[in-house]
Every structure is written in C-alpha cells, then in structure tokens.
C-alpha positions as CSV (number, residue, x, y, z in Angstrom):
1,M,0.0,0.0,0.0
2,P,1.5,3.4,-1.0
3,E,2.2,5.9,1.7
4,E,0.0,9.0,1.9
5,V,1.5,12.4,1.3
6,T,1.9,14.1,4.6
7,A,2.6,17.7,5.6
8,D,6.1,16.7,6.8
9,D,7.1,14.9,3.6
10,I,10.7,16.1,3.0
11,V,10.7,15.6,-0.7
12,L,7.5,17.6,-1.2
13,D,9.0,20.3,1.0
14,I,12.1,20.4,-1.2
15,L,10.1,20.7,-4.4
16,L,8.0,23.5,-3.0
17,T,11.1,25.3,-1.7
18,L,12.7,25.1,-5.1
19,R,9.5,26.3,-6.8
20,H,9.6,29.4,-4.6
21,E,13.4,30.0,-5.0
22,H,13.1,29.8,-8.8
23,Q,9.9,31.7,-8.9
24,A,8.4,29.0,-11.1
25,P,5.1,30.1,-12.7
26,I,3.1,27.1,-11.3
27,S,1.0,26.8,-8.2
28,D,1.9,25.0,-5.0
29,R,-1.3,23.0,-5.7
30,L,0.1,21.7,-9.0
31,V,3.3,20.6,-7.4
32,R,1.4,18.9,-4.6
33,E,-1.0,17.2,-7.0
34,I,1.7,15.8,-9.4
35,Y,3.9,14.7,-6.4
36,A,0.9,12.9,-4.9
37,L,0.3,11.1,-8.2
38,Q,3.9,10.1,-8.6
39,K,4.1,8.8,-5.0
40,L,0.8,6.9,-5.2
41,H,1.7,5.1,-8.4
42,Q,5.5,4.9,-8.1
43,F,5.8,1.1,-8.1
44,E,3.3,0.4,-10.9
45,A,4.7,-0.8,-14.2
46,E,1.9,0.8,-16.1
47,R,2.5,4.6,-16.1
48,D,-0.8,5.6,-17.8
49,K,-2.4,6.7,-14.5
50,V,0.5,9.1,-13.8
51,I,0.6,10.4,-17.3
52,L,-3.1,11.0,-17.6
53,G,-3.3,12.5,-14.1
54,T,-0.4,14.8,-14.7
55,K,-2.0,15.9,-18.0
56,R,-5.3,16.7,-16.3
57,A,-3.5,18.6,-13.5
58,V,-1.5,20.7,-15.9
59,E,-4.6,21.4,-18.1
60,S,-6.5,22.4,-15.0
61,E,-3.7,24.8,-14.0
62,V,-3.7,26.4,-17.5
63,D,-7.4,26.7,-17.4
64,A,-7.3,28.4,-14.0
65,G,-4.6,30.8,-15.3
66,D,-6.8,31.7,-18.2
67,E,-9.6,32.7,-15.8
68,M,-7.4,35.3,-14.1
C-alpha cells in the first residue's frame, strides 16, 4: 500500500522550496498534485495513470490561469 503524502514529507518540502526559489510560474497546488500522483503510483509498471493524471492537472492549472 503506498504511503499517503503528509505535511512533513521532506521531498515535497524540497520541491515547494525550489519552486519558490526559482519563482516557477506554477502553483503549489500543481506541485502537490503531481507529487501525490507520482508517489501513489511509483511502483506500478503501467504509467498511464500518472501520465493522464499529470496531463489533467496541468490542463486544470492552465485553465485556472486563463480565468485570471
């Protein structure tokens, strides 16, 4: 059973810190969502769930940016 993403997840903390340091034009929500997808499906041979989930997350981020 995959581990749930927690608030004290060091890898997620590093990704969010780097996003802020580099002023990446993506939201914390997108980083968290993609990280959770990767962590949930990291041991599966079939990568379609991660690819489709990431695609949906990015499209949602773009759509949200268009509404601003």
